[in-house]
LUMVODO-98165 format. One line per field, with one value per residue (C-alpha): residue number from 1; x, y, z. Coordinates in nm, 2 decimals, always signed. Example, Ala and Ser with C-alpha at 12.3 -4.5 7.8 and 13.67 -1.06 7.14 Angstrom:
<atoms>
num (1; 2)
east (+1.23; +1.37)
north (-0.45; -0.11)
up (+0.78; +0.71)
</atoms>
This chain:
<atoms>
num (1; 2; 3; 4; 5; 6; 7; 8; 9; 10; 11; 12; 13; 14; 15; 16; 17; 18; 19; 20; 21; 22; 23; 24; 25; 26; 27; 28; 29; 30; 31; 32; 33; 34; 35; 36; 37; 38; 39; 40; 41; 42; 43; 44; 45; 46; 47; 48; 49; 50; 51; 52; 53; 54; 55; 56; 57; 58; 59; 60; 61; 62; 63; 64; 65; 66; 67; 68; 69; 70; 71; 72; 73; 74; 75; 76; 77; 78; 79; 80; 81; 82; 83; 84; 85; 86; 87; 88; 89; 90; 91; 92; 93; 94; 95; 96; 97; 98; 99; 100; 101; 102; 103; 104; 105; 106; 107; 108; 109; 110; 111; 112; 113; 114; 115; 116; 117; 118; 119; 120; 121; 122; 123; 124; 125; 126; 127; 128; 129; 130; 131; 132; 133; 134; 135; 136; 137; 138; 139; 140; 141; 142; 143; 144; 145; 146; 147; 148; 149; 150; 151; 152; 153; 154; 155; 156; 157; 158; 159; 160; 161; 162; 163; 164; 165; 166; 167; 168; 169; 170; 171; 172; 173; 174; 175; 176; 177; 178; 179; 180; 181; 182; 183; 184; 185; 186; 187; 188; 189; 190; 191; 192; 193; 194; 195; 196; 197; 198; 199; 200; 201; 202; 203; 204; 205; 206; 207; 208; 209; 210; 211; 212; 213; 214; 215; 216; 217; 218; 219; 220; 221; 222; 223; 224; 225; 226; 227; 228; 229; 230; 231; 232; 233; 234; 235; 236; 237; 238; 239; 240; 241; 242; 243; 244; 245; 246; 247; 248; 249; 250; 251; 252; 253; 254; 255; 256; 257; 258; 259; 260; 261; 262; 263; 264; 265; 266; 267; 268; 269; 270; 271; 272; 273; 274; 275; 276; 277; 278; 279; 280; 281; 282; 283; 284; 285; 286; 287; 288; 289; 290; 291; 292; 293; 294; 295; 296; 297; 298; 299; 300; 301; 302; 303; 304; 305; 306; 307; 308; 309; 310; 311; 312; 313; 314; 315; 316; 317; 318; 319; 320; 321; 322; 323; 324; 325; 326; 327; 328; 329; 330; 331; 332; 333; 334; 335; 336; 337; 338; 339; 340; 341; 342; 343; 344; 345; 346; 347; 348; 349; 350; 351; 352; 353; 354; 355; 356; 357; 358; 359; 360; 361; 362; 363; 364; 365; 366; 367; 368; 369; 370; 371; 372; 373; 374; 375; 376; 377; 378; 379; 380; 381; 382; 383; 384; 385; 386; 387; 388; 389; 390; 391; 392; 393; 394; 395; 396; 397; 398; 399; 400; 401; 402; 403; 404; 405; 406; 407; 408; 409; 410; 411; 412; 413; 414; 415; 416; 417; 418; 419; 420; 421; 422; 423; 424; 425; 426; 427; 428; 429; 430; 431; 432; 433; 434; 435; 436; 437; 438; 439; 440; 441; 442; 443; 444; 445; 446; 447; 448; 449; 450; 451; 452; 453; 454; 455; 456; 457; 458; 459; 460; 461; 462; 463; 464; 465; 466; 467; 468; 469; 470; 471; 472; 473; 474; 475; 476; 477; 478; 479; 480; 481; 482; 483; 484; 485; 486; 487; 488; 489; 490; 491; 492; 493; 494; 495; 496; 497; 498; 499; 500; 501; 502; 503; 504; 505; 506; 507; 508; 509; 510; 511; 512; 513; 514; 515; 516; 517; 518; 519; 520; 521; 522; 523; 524; 525; 526; 527; 528; 529; 530; 531; 532; 533; 534)
east (+9.46; +9.11; +9.21; +9.36; +9.03; +8.82; +9.04; +8.98; +8.60; +8.59; +8.78; +8.52; +8.23; +8.37; +8.38; +8.01; +7.87; +7.69; +7.49; +7.70; +7.61; +7.47; +7.74; +8.00; +7.81; +7.93; +7.66; +7.41; +7.39; +7.12; +7.03; +7.39; +7.59; +7.94; +8.15; +8.35; +8.65; +8.62; +8.56; +8.88; +9.08; +9.02; +9.07; +9.41; +9.52; +9.43; +9.38; +9.53; +9.22; +9.26; +8.95; +9.00; +8.96; +8.58; +8.61; +8.84; +8.62; +8.30; +8.47; +8.58; +8.23; +8.09; +8.34; +8.30; +7.92; +7.93; +8.18; +7.94; +7.64; +7.82; +7.90; +7.53; +7.44; +7.69; +7.54; +7.19; +7.30; +7.45; +7.80; +7.93; +7.76; +7.93; +8.17; +8.47; +8.41; +8.38; +8.69; +8.91; +8.79; +8.85; +9.20; +9.28; +9.15; +9.35; +9.66; +9.61; +9.56; +9.86; +10.08; +10.03; +10.17; +10.53; +10.81; +10.93; +11.23; +11.33; +11.29; +11.50; +11.78; +11.79; +11.80; +12.06; +12.28; +12.26; +12.32; +12.63; +12.75; +12.71; +12.98; +13.23; +13.29; +13.47; +13.70; +13.65; +13.66; +13.42; +13.40; +13.05; +12.94; +12.58; +12.30; +12.14; +11.79; +11.51; +11.39; +11.62; +11.63; +11.92; +12.04; +12.06; +12.32; +12.56; +12.78; +12.80; +12.90; +13.16; +13.30; +13.30; +13.49; +13.75; +13.82; +13.83; +14.09; +14.31; +14.30; +14.35; +14.66; +14.82; +14.70; +14.61; +14.23; +14.21; +14.43; +14.22; +13.89; +14.01; +14.15; +13.84; +13.62; +13.84; +13.82; +13.45; +13.43; +13.67; +13.46; +13.14; +13.30; +13.45; +13.29; +13.29; +12.92; +13.01; +13.18; +13.03; +13.12; +13.11; +13.00; +13.22; +13.18; +13.46; +13.40; +13.62; +13.42; +13.63; +13.35; +13.10; +12.83; +12.50; +12.20; +12.42; +12.38; +12.18; +12.16; +12.35; +12.64; +12.64; +12.64; +12.92; +13.14; +13.10; +13.19; +13.53; +13.87; +14.10; +14.29; +14.04; +13.89; +13.55; +13.43; +13.14; +12.82; +12.49; +12.26; +11.99; +12.26; +12.46; +12.77; +13.01; +13.37; +13.47; +13.81; +13.83; +14.10; +14.03; +13.79; +13.76; +13.55; +13.30; +13.40; +13.19; +13.07; +13.29; +13.20; +13.48; +13.57; +13.79; +14.03; +14.17; +14.45; +14.47; +14.80; +14.61; +14.43; +14.18; +14.36; +14.69; +14.94; +15.15; +15.42; +15.38; +15.63; +15.43; +15.10; +15.27; +15.40; +15.05; +14.90; +15.15; +15.06; +14.69; +14.77; +14.96; +14.67; +14.42; +14.64; +14.66; +14.28; +14.16; +13.82; +13.87; +13.55; +13.67; +14.01; +13.82; +13.62; +13.94; +14.18; +14.00; +13.99; +13.67; +13.41; +13.12; +13.13; +13.27; +13.26; +13.45; +13.16; +13.16; +12.87; +12.90; +13.20; +13.18; +13.43; +13.46; +13.34; +13.68; +14.00; +14.18; +14.47; +14.22; +13.99; +14.29; +14.37; +14.01; +14.00; +14.34; +14.18; +14.05; +13.94; +13.69; +13.88; +14.19; +14.34; +14.53; +14.87; +14.87; +14.87; +14.97; +14.81; +14.83; +14.54; +14.68; +14.72; +14.45; +14.36; +14.08; +13.94; +13.74; +13.42; +13.22; +13.23; +12.89; +12.84; +12.70; +12.33; +12.23; +12.05; +11.73; +11.74; +11.82; +11.61; +11.28; +11.44; +11.64; +11.32; +11.15; +11.44; +11.45; +11.08; +11.13; +11.39; +11.48; +11.59; +11.23; +11.24; +11.51; +11.28; +10.99; +11.19; +11.17; +10.79; +10.75; +10.97; +10.78; +10.44; +10.57; +10.66; +10.33; +10.13; +10.34; +10.49; +10.62; +10.80; +10.84; +11.16; +11.10; +10.78; +10.95; +11.24; +10.98; +10.87; +11.23; +11.28; +10.98; +11.14; +11.43; +11.21; +10.94; +10.96; +10.77; +10.46; +10.41; +10.10; +10.32; +10.45; +10.10; +9.96; +10.22; +10.20; +9.82; +9.80; +10.08; +9.92; +10.20; +10.20; +10.43; +10.36; +10.13; +10.05; +9.82; +9.71; +9.61; +9.76; +9.89; +9.97; +10.21; +9.92; +9.80; +10.13; +10.15; +9.81; +9.93; +10.25; +10.05; +9.81; +10.06; +10.40; +10.53; +10.90; +11.14; +11.41; +11.51; +11.65; +11.38; +11.50; +11.53; +11.19; +11.02; +11.20; +11.09; +10.73; +10.72; +10.83; +10.54; +10.30; +10.39; +10.38; +10.03; +9.91; +10.05; +9.95; +9.59; +9.59; +9.72; +9.45; +9.18; +9.32; +9.43; +9.16; +9.19; +9.57; +9.53; +9.21; +9.29; +9.22; +8.84; +8.89; +9.15; +8.91; +8.62; +8.83; +8.94; +8.59; +8.43; +8.72; +8.64; +8.27; +8.35; +8.56; +8.30; +8.01; +8.21; +8.32; +7.96; +7.81; +8.08; +8.43; +8.30; +8.16; +8.35; +8.59; +8.40; +8.08; +8.22; +8.21; +7.84; +7.76; +7.94; +7.75; +7.41; +7.48; +7.57; +7.25; +7.05; +7.22; +7.15; +6.78; +6.76; +6.93; +6.87; +7.17; +7.18; +7.49; +7.56; +7.63; +7.68; +7.96; +8.11; +8.12; +8.29; +8.54; +8.61; +8.67; +8.91)
north (+8.79; +8.71; +8.73; +9.08; +9.19; +9.06; +9.25; +9.57; +9.50; +9.45; +9.78; +9.96; +9.80; +9.91; +10.27; +10.34; +10.61; +10.55; +10.75; +10.87; +10.79; +11.10; +11.13; +11.18; +11.46; +11.81; +11.98; +11.93; +12.19; +12.19; +11.83; +11.71; +11.57; +11.71; +11.47; +11.57; +11.41; +11.65; +11.95; +11.87; +11.78; +12.11; +12.31; +12.15; +12.16; +12.52; +12.72; +12.55; +12.65; +12.63; +12.43; +12.52; +12.89; +12.95; +13.27; +13.11; +12.80; +13.02; +13.22; +12.90; +12.74; +13.05; +13.05; +12.67; +12.70; +12.98; +12.78; +12.48; +12.70; +12.83; +12.48; +12.38; +12.68; +12.56; +12.21; +12.35; +12.50; +12.16; +12.31; +11.97; +11.79; +11.97; +11.77; +11.99; +11.98; +11.60; +11.56; +11.79; +11.62; +11.28; +11.38; +11.51; +11.19; +10.97; +11.18; +11.18; +10.80; +10.74; +10.96; +10.69; +10.42; +10.54; +10.53; +10.89; +10.84; +10.52; +10.69; +10.99; +10.76; +10.59; +10.93; +11.06; +10.76; +10.83; +11.20; +11.12; +10.87; +11.14; +11.35; +11.11; +11.02; +10.72; +10.68; +10.32; +10.08; +9.80; +9.50; +9.38; +9.05; +9.10; +8.84; +8.91; +8.78; +9.02; +8.78; +8.50; +8.19; +8.07; +7.83; +8.13; +8.29; +7.99; +8.08; +8.46; +8.38; +8.14; +8.40; +8.66; +8.42; +8.34; +8.72; +8.75; +8.47; +8.65; +8.97; +8.78; +8.62; +8.96; +9.09; +9.46; +9.52; +9.80; +9.62; +9.30; +9.50; +9.70; +9.39; +9.19; +9.48; +9.52; +9.14; +9.16; +9.45; +9.29; +8.97; +9.15; +9.34; +9.03; +8.87; +8.53; +8.47; +8.15; +8.34; +8.33; +8.67; +8.66; +9.02; +9.22; +9.58; +9.79; +10.13; +10.38; +10.61; +10.89; +11.03; +10.78; +10.90; +10.78; +10.72; +10.67; +10.29; +10.02; +9.99; +9.66; +9.81; +10.13; +9.94; +9.72; +10.01; +10.22; +9.92; +9.87; +10.00; +10.18; +9.92; +9.64; +9.44; +9.27; +8.92; +8.92; +9.08; +9.05; +9.33; +9.37; +9.44; +9.12; +9.04; +9.32; +9.32; +9.65; +9.80; +10.10; +10.35; +10.64; +10.78; +11.15; +11.40; +11.56; +11.92; +12.23; +12.31; +12.58; +12.85; +12.98; +13.17; +13.01; +13.10; +12.83; +12.90; +12.63; +12.57; +12.65; +12.99; +13.04; +12.76; +12.94; +12.72; +12.87; +12.71; +12.60; +12.87; +13.14; +13.02; +13.00; +13.35; +13.48; +13.28; +13.45; +13.79; +13.73; +13.60; +13.92; +14.13; +13.94; +13.98; +14.36; +14.37; +14.36; +14.20; +13.83; +13.80; +14.07; +13.89; +13.57; +13.74; +13.88; +13.58; +13.25; +12.98; +12.85; +13.05; +12.85; +13.06; +13.39; +13.55; +13.26; +13.16; +12.78; +12.58; +12.49; +12.26; +11.93; +11.65; +11.43; +11.70; +11.82; +11.63; +11.54; +11.80; +12.08; +11.97; +11.99; +12.34; +12.46; +12.30; +12.44; +12.79; +12.87; +13.24; +13.39; +13.62; +13.41; +13.33; +13.01; +13.02; +12.91; +12.53; +12.35; +12.02; +11.85; +12.07; +12.41; +12.65; +12.70; +12.97; +12.98; +13.25; +13.13; +13.33; +13.15; +12.85; +12.71; +12.52; +12.17; +12.17; +12.09; +11.77; +11.97; +12.12; +11.78; +11.53; +11.58; +11.54; +11.24; +11.08; +11.12; +10.95; +10.67; +10.60; +10.55; +10.28; +9.96; +10.16; +10.22; +9.89; +10.05; +10.35; +10.14; +9.88; +10.02; +10.05; +9.70; +9.54; +9.72; +9.60; +9.24; +9.23; +9.39; +9.14; +8.84; +8.75; +8.40; +8.29; +7.93; +7.91; +7.55; +7.65; +7.94; +7.71; +7.50; +7.81; +7.89; +7.54; +7.60; +7.93; +7.74; +7.64; +7.90; +8.27; +8.39; +8.59; +8.41; +8.20; +7.89; +7.94; +8.01; +7.70; +7.49; +7.67; +7.70; +7.35; +7.42; +7.45; +7.46; +7.75; +8.02; +8.27; +8.33; +8.70; +8.80; +8.44; +8.42; +8.14; +8.24; +7.93; +7.92; +7.93; +8.26; +8.42; +8.27; +8.43; +8.76; +8.74; +8.66; +8.95; +9.21; +9.13; +9.47; +9.41; +9.50; +9.26; +9.04; +8.75; +8.51; +8.48; +8.86; +8.91; +8.67; +8.81; +9.16; +9.07; +8.86; +9.17; +9.36; +9.08; +9.09; +9.47; +9.47; +9.23; +9.41; +9.75; +9.62; +9.51; +9.84; +10.02; +9.81; +9.90; +10.25; +10.44; +10.22; +10.29; +10.66; +10.79; +11.15; +11.06; +11.11; +11.44; +11.56; +11.47; +11.64; +11.95; +11.98; +11.92; +12.18; +12.42; +12.40; +12.46; +12.75; +12.91; +12.88; +13.00; +13.29; +13.40; +13.40; +13.58; +13.81; +13.82; +13.89; +14.22; +14.55; +14.54; +14.82; +14.62; +14.29; +14.34; +14.44; +14.15; +13.90; +14.02; +14.01; +13.67; +13.51; +13.65; +13.50; +13.16; +13.14; +13.21; +12.97; +12.66; +12.49; +12.45; +12.22; +12.24; +11.96; +12.18; +11.88; +11.74; +12.09; +12.12; +11.78; +11.90; +12.22; +12.03; +11.79)
up (+9.57; +9.67; +10.04; +9.97; +9.81; +10.09; +10.34; +10.15; +10.13; +10.51; +10.57; +10.35; +10.54; +10.87; +10.77; +10.81; +11.04; +11.37; +11.61; +11.90; +12.26; +12.44; +12.70; +12.42; +12.23; +12.32; +12.11; +11.84; +11.56; +11.30; +11.40; +11.36; +11.66; +11.74; +11.94; +12.24; +12.07; +11.77; +12.00; +12.20; +11.89; +11.72; +12.04; +12.10; +11.74; +11.66; +11.97; +12.27; +12.48; +12.85; +12.95; +13.32; +13.23; +13.23; +13.02; +12.76; +12.74; +12.69; +12.41; +12.24; +12.26; +12.10; +11.82; +11.77; +11.76; +11.50; +11.29; +11.29; +11.21; +10.90; +10.80; +10.84; +10.61; +10.35; +10.36; +10.32; +9.99; +9.88; +9.85; +9.97; +9.69; +9.40; +9.18; +9.25; +9.63; +9.63; +9.41; +9.63; +9.96; +9.81; +9.70; +10.05; +10.22; +9.99; +10.05; +10.42; +10.45; +10.22; +10.44; +10.71; +10.49; +10.51; +10.76; +10.72; +10.94; +10.76; +10.42; +10.52; +10.64; +10.30; +10.12; +10.36; +10.30; +9.92; +9.97; +10.18; +9.91; +9.65; +9.83; +9.67; +9.30; +9.16; +8.86; +8.74; +8.44; +8.37; +8.14; +8.06; +7.92; +7.82; +7.84; +7.50; +7.59; +7.71; +7.97; +8.08; +8.31; +8.51; +8.24; +8.00; +8.23; +8.24; +7.93; +8.00; +8.36; +8.25; +8.00; +8.28; +8.51; +8.24; +8.22; +8.59; +8.62; +8.36; +8.57; +8.90; +8.74; +8.68; +8.34; +8.33; +8.36; +8.10; +7.85; +7.88; +7.85; +7.55; +7.38; +7.42; +7.30; +6.99; +6.92; +6.94; +6.70; +6.45; +6.47; +6.40; +6.11; +5.95; +5.64; +5.79; +5.87; +6.06; +6.33; +6.68; +6.83; +7.22; +7.30; +7.54; +7.63; +7.78; +7.94; +8.12; +8.35; +8.50; +8.72; +8.84; +9.08; +9.22; +8.99; +8.68; +8.67; +8.84; +9.21; +9.22; +9.02; +9.23; +9.56; +9.45; +9.31; +9.63; +9.85; +9.68; +9.75; +9.51; +9.30; +9.36; +9.08; +9.15; +9.08; +8.82; +8.94; +8.76; +8.66; +8.40; +8.14; +8.21; +8.41; +8.51; +8.62; +8.79; +8.86; +9.09; +8.99; +9.23; +9.48; +9.55; +9.73; +9.49; +9.46; +9.41; +9.06; +8.89; +8.64; +8.42; +8.11; +7.85; +7.58; +7.35; +7.10; +6.83; +6.65; +6.33; +6.32; +6.03; +5.83; +5.88; +6.07; +6.34; +6.55; +6.91; +7.01; +6.83; +6.98; +7.32; +7.29; +7.21; +7.50; +7.74; +7.60; +7.66; +8.01; +8.10; +7.96; +8.18; +8.48; +8.41; +8.43; +8.07; +8.03; +7.98; +7.77; +7.53; +7.51; +7.42; +7.15; +7.00; +7.03; +7.11; +6.83; +6.99; +6.80; +6.94; +7.26; +7.14; +7.49; +7.64; +7.88; +7.96; +8.09; +8.46; +8.50; +8.69; +8.73; +8.42; +8.18; +8.07; +7.98; +8.30; +8.26; +8.19; +8.47; +8.71; +8.60; +8.66; +9.00; +9.09; +9.08; +9.42; +9.41; +9.16; +8.93; +8.93; +8.59; +8.51; +8.35; +7.98; +7.94; +7.62; +7.49; +7.15; +7.04; +7.14; +7.44; +7.70; +7.96; +8.21; +8.44; +8.74; +8.78; +9.05; +9.29; +9.33; +9.67; +9.65; +9.74; +10.10; +10.20; +10.26; +9.91; +9.75; +9.94; +9.75; +9.41; +9.53; +9.67; +9.33; +9.15; +9.40; +9.36; +8.99; +9.00; +9.19; +9.49; +9.58; +9.78; +10.00; +10.04; +10.17; +10.34; +10.70; +10.67; +10.52; +10.79; +11.07; +10.94; +10.89; +11.25; +11.36; +11.16; +11.25; +10.90; +10.87; +10.55; +10.43; +10.23; +10.12; +9.94; +9.78; +9.66; +9.48; +9.29; +9.22; +9.08; +8.84; +8.74; +8.60; +8.30; +8.29; +8.34; +8.65; +8.56; +8.23; +8.15; +8.13; +8.48; +8.62; +8.46; +8.64; +8.97; +9.00; +9.17; +9.42; +9.76; +10.01; +10.25; +10.12; +10.40; +10.70; +10.77; +11.06; +11.09; +10.72; +10.51; +10.16; +9.95; +9.65; +9.40; +9.54; +9.48; +9.13; +9.06; +9.19; +8.99; +8.67; +8.73; +8.85; +8.70; +8.81; +8.77; +8.49; +8.61; +8.31; +8.52; +8.64; +8.99; +9.04; +8.88; +9.12; +9.42; +9.34; +9.27; +9.60; +9.79; +9.63; +9.71; +10.08; +10.08; +9.93; +10.20; +10.50; +10.35; +10.31; +10.67; +10.78; +10.59; +10.76; +11.10; +11.02; +11.21; +11.51; +11.52; +11.42; +11.57; +11.46; +11.10; +11.10; +11.28; +11.03; +10.74; +10.91; +10.99; +10.62; +10.49; +10.72; +10.65; +10.27; +10.34; +10.58; +10.31; +10.03; +10.24; +10.40; +10.06; +9.94; +10.24; +10.35; +10.18; +9.83; +9.96; +10.01; +10.31; +10.49; +10.48; +10.60; +10.98; +10.98; +10.74; +10.96; +11.27; +11.10; +10.95; +11.28; +11.43; +11.14; +11.17; +11.55; +11.48; +11.18; +11.32; +11.66; +11.88; +12.19; +12.41; +12.66; +12.97; +13.19; +12.97; +12.95; +13.33; +13.35; +13.08; +13.27; +13.60; +13.43)
</atoms>
């Protein structure tokens, strides 16, 4: 950690200003040098000035000089020293530098892969054997894992996955509800998920589910919840969201029973009226047993939100305005009218929201992985697995990040990693982990692995910050351009734009004349001539 802080200190020290050599100064305005590099940067970025065209170059020099004179006037009024100005400029500078600490292409590939995955949904069941400890070591997982493997062997030997899961869950509930306080009740959770999509569970669960085939049952996999066994029942393309109107006819109307035949006859009459063009919402108000939505309007319908038979009916309707034939269930008769098919959002519309979700969960490592791997190569990252294994051994008895773990690891001096020629021993990582235990993983091994990835990321990112301007020489120009642009806006608003429109042209002309008389300007004609000839 000390080495990381030293690297940051060095990067700050190297950021000081220096007097420019005379042959790189294009002009001096109000005693301040303007570099040729800044002059060329702004010309190419904003105006695409043809330096070989004498007339165009002359016009640009005049515009640039007047721009710098206005900035000098703003500085003379201490506009650049106001708290709001400093805060906004600092925020921009932080945002700009941070933008160089990402691999945009790599990030987009991760988001695109998840977007493509979301085009499919999975029907699955799972059996979960929780690890009922907030933070646990490898030895705490032994019994839950053995229990999960016993269940897996039953399924492997031919028992039905869902029957096993339901039975074990029922046994657990009965055990918990019994009066025998001596009972040890092995916890088992069974869950049927008819429509599983991305972001609904942990990354490890999702990755496993989407890698499996229909009919396949998984070996136990571990997440923060415990051990999961997964059975894939179906995989389907995720359809467009539907909007529909609904009429439900219960077999009992206002506490008055009616036969299935009577209810069916009424459903057929309503269906024929709807086909004849009568307003479906009016029919719903008149006949539907569902008084919670008297006009029959349903919320947007997605897979998994209705019972399977009713969902199939809604998705069988392909044209807005189409009415389904009456369908009977144990609860009554049902009719739907499709009103709208909402296309699934495009990648461009979804990617920012998806990025925000990814950044909040354990997928963020995937998001930054391309950038981290590139920097590890650039700064010659070397990892020593034997030294890491010693820390893993220690994590069998003490949870990483805890004071107990740190007290044992502080004397461990073997090299864990070398980055950019700098040696990082085990103890330094232990110190980092104790000070920045930024992982919510409950299992000791997962916790340490995640914090180690953050440790390496912090080191290579710090090195990148130190070398940022050498690798990206446009950064100082962009900061200067933004700063001067803010000053130009404030001073122009004060001197010209706040006045009536018909006065502004004359005010601008007189102001430029005043500035040229007030502030000395020295233009390096020799350098300009050289620039024009190039």
